[in-house]
A tleap script that builds the chain and sets N, CA, C and O, in Angstrom:
source leaprc.protein.ff14SB
mol = sequence {
  NMET LYS LEU LYS LEU TRP LEU THR GLN SER
  ASN ILE LYS ARG ALA ASP PHE ALA ALA GLU
  ILE GLY THR THR THR THR ALA ILE GLY ARG
  TYR LEU ASN GLY ASP ARG LYS PRO THR ALA
  GLU VAL PHE THR SER ILE PHE ARG VAL THR
  GLY GLY LYS VAL THR PRO ASN ASP PHE TYR
  GLU LEU THR GLU CLYS
}
set mol.1.N position { 50.147 94.854 104.092 }
set mol.1.CA position { 49.868 95.141 105.489 }
set mol.1.C position { 48.423 95.629 105.592 }
set mol.1.O position { 47.984 96.475 104.812 }
set mol.2.N position { 47.711 95.099 106.539 }
set mol.2.CA position { 46.331 95.515 106.757 }
set mol.2.C position { 46.291 96.927 107.335 }
set mol.2.O position { 47.188 97.335 108.072 }
set mol.3.N position { 45.247 97.658 106.992 }
set mol.3.CA position { 45.101 99.033 107.457 }
set mol.3.C position { 45.071 99.109 108.981 }
set mol.3.O position { 45.672 100.011 109.564 }
set mol.4.N position { 44.394 98.192 109.619 }
set mol.4.CA position { 44.310 98.208 111.081 }
set mol.4.C position { 45.702 98.092 111.707 }
set mol.4.O position { 46.015 98.807 112.659 }
set mol.5.N position { 46.517 97.215 111.188 }
set mol.5.CA position { 47.878 97.047 111.689 }
set mol.5.C position { 48.693 98.315 111.443 }
set mol.5.O position { 49.436 98.756 112.319 }
set mol.6.N position { 48.554 98.897 110.258 }
set mol.6.CA position { 49.299 100.112 109.944 }
set mol.6.C position { 48.909 101.247 110.897 }
set mol.6.O position { 49.775 101.968 111.394 }
set mol.7.N position { 47.616 101.401 111.147 }
set mol.7.CA position { 47.160 102.447 112.064 }
set mol.7.C position { 47.734 102.230 113.464 }
set mol.7.O position { 48.175 103.178 114.114 }
set mol.8.N position { 47.726 100.983 113.923 }
set mol.8.CA position { 48.244 100.660 115.251 }
set mol.8.C position { 49.746 100.930 115.326 }
set mol.8.O position { 50.216 101.596 116.249 }
set mol.9.N position { 50.489 100.416 114.362 }
set mol.9.CA position { 51.940 100.590 114.371 }
set mol.9.C position { 52.352 102.050 114.206 }
set mol.9.O position { 53.377 102.478 114.736 }
set mol.10.N position { 51.555 102.798 113.478 }
set mol.10.CA position { 51.860 104.205 113.234 }
set mol.10.C position { 51.320 105.113 114.328 }
set mol.10.O position { 51.589 106.314 114.348 }
set mol.11.N position { 50.558 104.523 115.234 }
set mol.11.CA position { 49.966 105.273 116.349 }
set mol.11.C position { 49.136 106.454 115.847 }
set mol.11.O position { 49.242 107.571 116.352 }
set mol.12.N position { 48.303 106.175 114.833 }
set mol.12.CA position { 47.442 107.196 114.248 }
set mol.12.C position { 45.989 106.867 114.577 }
set mol.12.O position { 45.544 105.732 114.404 }
set mol.13.N position { 45.265 107.858 115.047 }
set mol.13.CA position { 43.850 107.681 115.376 }
set mol.13.C position { 43.028 107.625 114.095 }
set mol.13.O position { 43.370 108.251 113.091 }
set mol.14.N position { 41.947 106.871 114.146 }
set mol.14.CA position { 41.065 106.740 112.985 }
set mol.14.C position { 40.589 108.095 112.490 }
set mol.14.O position { 40.563 108.341 111.284 }
set mol.15.N position { 40.216 108.968 113.399 }
set mol.15.CA position { 39.698 110.287 113.013 }
set mol.15.C position { 40.760 111.097 112.268 }
set mol.15.O position { 40.454 111.765 111.281 }
set mol.16.N position { 41.986 111.039 112.732 }
set mol.16.CA position { 43.070 111.770 112.070 }
set mol.16.C position { 43.350 111.198 110.685 }
set mol.16.O position { 43.552 111.940 109.723 }
set mol.17.N position { 43.357 109.877 110.597 }
set mol.17.CA position { 43.597 109.225 109.315 }
set mol.17.C position { 42.459 109.532 108.342 }
set mol.17.O position { 42.701 109.824 107.171 }
set mol.18.N position { 41.235 109.467 108.822 }
set mol.18.CA position { 40.072 109.759 107.979 }
set mol.18.C position { 40.167 111.171 107.407 }
set mol.18.O position { 39.926 111.383 106.219 }
set mol.19.N position { 40.514 112.118 108.244 }
set mol.19.CA position { 40.645 113.503 107.787 }
set mol.19.C position { 41.750 113.629 106.747 }
set mol.19.O position { 41.611 114.373 105.776 }
set mol.20.N position { 42.837 112.912 106.947 }
set mol.20.CA position { 43.967 113.000 106.027 }
set mol.20.C position { 43.646 112.431 104.650 }
set mol.20.O position { 44.147 112.924 103.640 }
set mol.21.N position { 42.809 111.392 104.607 }
set mol.21.CA position { 42.485 110.797 103.304 }
set mol.21.C position { 41.156 111.285 102.749 }
set mol.21.O position { 40.746 110.863 101.667 }
set mol.22.N position { 40.484 112.163 103.469 }
set mol.22.CA position { 39.261 112.769 102.951 }
set mol.22.C position { 38.027 111.900 103.054 }
set mol.22.O position { 37.187 111.898 102.154 }
set mol.23.N position { 37.909 111.163 104.145 }
set mol.23.CA position { 36.718 110.339 104.359 }
set mol.23.C position { 36.272 110.505 105.813 }
set mol.23.O position { 36.773 111.376 106.524 }
set mol.24.N position { 35.343 109.678 106.247 }
set mol.24.CA position { 34.825 109.789 107.607 }
set mol.24.C position { 35.380 108.689 108.505 }
set mol.24.O position { 35.877 107.665 108.037 }
set mol.25.N position { 35.280 108.931 109.796 }
set mol.25.CA position { 35.692 107.913 110.769 }
set mol.25.C position { 34.813 106.675 110.631 }
set mol.25.O position { 35.287 105.549 110.782 }
set mol.26.N position { 33.535 106.888 110.345 }
set mol.26.CA position { 32.610 105.764 110.146 }
set mol.26.C position { 33.066 104.899 108.979 }
set mol.26.O position { 33.051 103.671 109.069 }
set mol.27.N position { 33.470 105.531 107.888 }
set mol.27.CA position { 33.944 104.772 106.726 }
set mol.27.C position { 35.198 103.977 107.080 }
set mol.27.O position { 35.336 102.824 106.672 }
set mol.28.N position { 36.107 104.581 107.833 }
set mol.28.CA position { 37.322 103.866 108.245 }
set mol.28.C position { 36.940 102.628 109.049 }
set mol.28.O position { 37.488 101.549 108.821 }
set mol.29.N position { 36.015 102.771 109.979 }
set mol.29.CA position { 35.548 101.626 110.769 }
set mol.29.C position { 34.981 100.533 109.887 }
set mol.29.O position { 35.217 99.350 110.130 }
set mol.30.N position { 34.241 100.917 108.871 }
set mol.30.CA position { 33.661 99.925 107.948 }
set mol.30.C position { 34.728 99.236 107.121 }
set mol.30.O position { 34.626 98.041 106.843 }
set mol.31.N position { 35.761 99.988 106.721 }
set mol.31.CA position { 36.874 99.365 105.990 }
set mol.31.C position { 37.581 98.351 106.884 }
set mol.31.O position { 37.917 97.250 106.447 }
set mol.32.N position { 37.799 98.732 108.132 }
set mol.32.CA position { 38.518 97.853 109.065 }
set mol.32.C position { 37.728 96.591 109.386 }
set mol.32.O position { 38.309 95.524 109.585 }
set mol.33.N position { 36.400 96.712 109.437 }
set mol.33.CA position { 35.541 95.556 109.738 }
set mol.33.C position { 35.241 94.705 108.510 }
set mol.33.O position { 34.674 93.620 108.636 }
set mol.34.N position { 35.612 95.183 107.327 }
set mol.34.CA position { 35.321 94.447 106.101 }
set mol.34.C position { 33.910 94.633 105.613 }
set mol.34.O position { 33.456 93.897 104.737 }
set mol.35.N position { 33.200 95.609 106.164 }
set mol.35.CA position { 31.823 95.870 105.759 }
set mol.35.C position { 31.743 96.691 104.483 }
set mol.35.O position { 30.695 96.748 103.839 }
set mol.36.N position { 32.836 97.320 104.123 }
set mol.36.CA position { 32.856 98.224 102.971 }
set mol.36.C position { 34.264 98.249 102.381 }
set mol.36.O position { 35.257 98.149 103.102 }
set mol.37.N position { 34.330 98.384 101.063 }
set mol.37.CA position { 35.617 98.517 100.375 }
set mol.37.C position { 35.783 99.972 99.958 }
set mol.37.O position { 34.823 100.592 99.502 }
set mol.38.N position { 36.975 100.523 100.106 }
set mol.38.CA position { 37.210 101.904 99.689 }
set mol.38.C position { 37.048 102.080 98.180 }
set mol.38.O position { 37.289 101.156 97.403 }
set mol.39.N position { 36.638 103.278 97.783 }
set mol.39.CA position { 36.568 103.602 96.359 }
set mol.39.C position { 37.988 103.712 95.812 }
set mol.39.O position { 38.953 103.746 96.575 }
set mol.40.N position { 38.109 103.767 94.506 }
set mol.40.CA position { 39.427 103.902 93.878 }
set mol.40.C position { 40.121 105.171 94.366 }
set mol.40.O position { 41.328 105.163 94.609 }
set mol.41.N position { 39.375 106.247 94.509 }
set mol.41.CA position { 39.959 107.510 94.985 }
set mol.41.C position { 40.482 107.366 96.411 }
set mol.41.O position { 41.574 107.841 96.725 }
set mol.42.N position { 39.710 106.716 97.268 }
set mol.42.CA position { 40.143 106.516 98.652 }
set mol.42.C position { 41.318 105.552 98.708 }
set mol.42.O position { 42.245 105.756 99.492 }
set mol.43.N position { 41.294 104.498 97.882 }
set mol.43.CA position { 42.438 103.575 97.808 }
set mol.43.C position { 43.722 104.328 97.494 }
set mol.43.O position { 44.764 104.089 98.104 }
set mol.44.N position { 43.632 105.234 96.538 }
set mol.44.CA position { 44.805 106.012 96.148 }
set mol.44.C position { 45.338 106.811 97.331 }
set mol.44.O position { 46.547 106.869 97.557 }
set mol.45.N position { 44.432 107.424 98.082 }
set mol.45.CA position { 44.845 108.197 99.257 }
set mol.45.C position { 45.441 107.307 100.338 }
set mol.45.O position { 46.443 107.668 100.956 }
set mol.46.N position { 44.837 106.151 100.570 }
set mol.46.CA position { 45.359 105.214 101.568 }
set mol.46.C position { 46.759 104.772 101.182 }
set mol.46.O position { 47.667 104.762 102.013 }
set mol.47.N position { 46.930 104.410 99.927 }
set mol.47.CA position { 48.234 103.972 99.436 }
set mol.47.C position { 49.280 105.072 99.613 }
set mol.47.O position { 50.396 104.810 100.063 }
set mol.48.N position { 48.914 106.298 99.259 }
set mol.48.CA position { 49.843 107.429 99.350 }
set mol.48.C position { 50.207 107.727 100.801 }
set mol.48.O position { 51.385 107.866 101.130 }
set mol.49.N position { 49.203 107.825 101.668 }
set mol.49.CA position { 49.451 108.200 103.064 }
set mol.49.C position { 50.230 107.120 103.809 }
set mol.49.O position { 51.034 107.429 104.688 }
set mol.50.N position { 49.997 105.863 103.465 }
set mol.50.CA position { 50.702 104.774 104.147 }
set mol.50.C position { 52.052 104.460 103.504 }
set mol.50.O position { 52.716 103.498 103.892 }
set mol.51.N position { 52.451 105.250 102.543 }
set mol.51.CA position { 53.735 105.012 101.879 }
set mol.51.C position { 53.756 103.717 101.089 }
set mol.51.O position { 54.808 103.102 100.917 }
set mol.52.N position { 52.586 103.303 100.607 }
set mol.52.CA position { 52.482 102.077 99.812 }
set mol.52.C position { 52.420 100.800 100.628 }
set mol.52.O position { 52.435 99.705 100.067 }
set mol.53.N position { 52.353 100.925 101.936 }
set mol.53.CA position { 52.324 99.724 102.788 }
set mol.53.C position { 50.956 99.060 102.819 }
set mol.53.O position { 50.864 97.849 103.025 }
set mol.54.N position { 49.888 99.832 102.617 }
set mol.54.CA position { 48.533 99.270 102.541 }
set mol.54.C position { 48.104 99.382 101.085 }
set mol.54.O position { 48.053 100.476 100.523 }
set mol.55.N position { 47.796 98.238 100.479 }
set mol.55.CA position { 47.462 98.175 99.058 }
set mol.55.C position { 46.049 97.643 98.861 }
set mol.55.O position { 45.452 97.134 99.810 }
set mol.56.N position { 45.494 97.746 97.647 }
set mol.56.CA position { 44.174 97.166 97.390 }
set mol.56.C position { 44.107 95.683 97.746 }
set mol.56.O position { 43.073 95.196 98.203 }
set mol.57.N position { 45.211 94.969 97.536 }
set mol.57.CA position { 45.237 93.540 97.858 }
set mol.57.C position { 44.951 93.287 99.339 }
set mol.57.O position { 44.436 92.230 99.702 }
set mol.58.N position { 45.279 94.243 100.178 }
set mol.58.CA position { 45.034 94.088 101.607 }
set mol.58.C position { 43.540 94.114 101.934 }
set mol.58.O position { 43.133 93.680 103.012 }
set mol.59.N position { 42.736 94.614 101.020 }
set mol.59.CA position { 41.289 94.633 101.205 }
set mol.59.C position { 40.617 93.487 100.464 }
set mol.59.O position { 39.624 92.938 100.942 }
set mol.60.N position { 41.146 93.119 99.301 }
set mol.60.CA position { 40.519 92.101 98.473 }
set mol.60.C position { 41.173 90.740 98.589 }
set mol.60.O position { 40.610 89.742 98.140 }
set mol.61.N position { 42.356 90.686 99.188 }
set mol.61.CA position { 43.086 89.436 99.370 }
set mol.61.C position { 43.220 88.656 98.057 }
set mol.61.O position { 42.878 87.476 97.981 }
set mol.62.N position { 43.718 89.337 97.039 }
set mol.62.CA position { 43.911 88.737 95.730 }
set mol.62.C position { 45.115 87.802 95.773 }
set mol.62.O position { 46.078 88.059 96.495 }
set mol.63.N position { 45.063 86.747 95.020 }
set mol.63.CA position { 46.174 85.820 94.930 }
set mol.63.C position { 46.451 85.485 93.473 }
set mol.63.O position { 45.570 85.599 92.621 }
set mol.64.N position { 47.658 85.078 93.200 }
set mol.64.CA position { 48.012 84.627 91.844 }
set mol.64.C position { 47.651 83.164 91.712 }
set mol.64.O position { 47.739 82.402 92.675 }
set mol.65.N position { 47.249 82.779 90.525 }
set mol.65.CA position { 46.927 81.362 90.273 }
set mol.65.C position { 48.139 80.642 89.812 }
set mol.65.O position { 48.081 79.442 89.547 }
savepdb mol mol.pdb
quit
């Protein structure tokens, strides 16, 4: 699940989510726009806070061959 969809479905504001995972609202906007990828530490927080619904694959769109 993409982070943007999770935020919308969970009715969570970017600022609140940013504070919960220890980053900035600007960084969240960049993640959502694809301008920036979260660090491993931020990925871990995103995964934890979203209950595992948003994964690294949702940012990198990895596929199996």
